[in-house]
N, C-alpha and C positions, 0 to 999 in steps of 0.2 A: 920108880915111877914108869920107866920105859917098859918094864915087864908087865905092869898093869895095863898100860896102853896097848901092848901087843895082844894080851888076852882079850881086852875089851873090843879090839878091832877085829881080831881073827877067830876068836873062840868064845863068844859072849855067853854061851850056854854054861861054861865052866866058872863063871863069876860067882863068888860066894858073897852073900849079903854082909857078913862081918868084915870081909876085906874091902868091899865097896864102901861101907860106912867109915872104915878107917881112912881110906883114901880121901873121902869127902871131908872128914873132920881134921885130918892131919896134913893133907897135901893139896888142899883145894887151890891154894895160890899157884902151885906148879901146874895144875890142870888148867887153870884159867890162862896162864901164860902160854901153855901149849895150844889151847884152842884159839887164842888171839893170833899166834903165829900161823896156824892153819888158815884162819880167815884171811889174814893179810896175804898169804901165799895164793889163795884162791882168787882174790881180787887182782893180784898181779898177773895172773894167768888169763884174766878176762872171763872167768867163769863165775 
């Protein structure tokens, strides 16, 4: 999941649709947890 996040954040042009679809269908819960952590961190930083 971390590798996908790094590609998504830093090199979005190299994302392949089959990989994206797999992440959504197989790892959506992990992605939602990650985004929740990011949002909580942003709120803690006052942004």
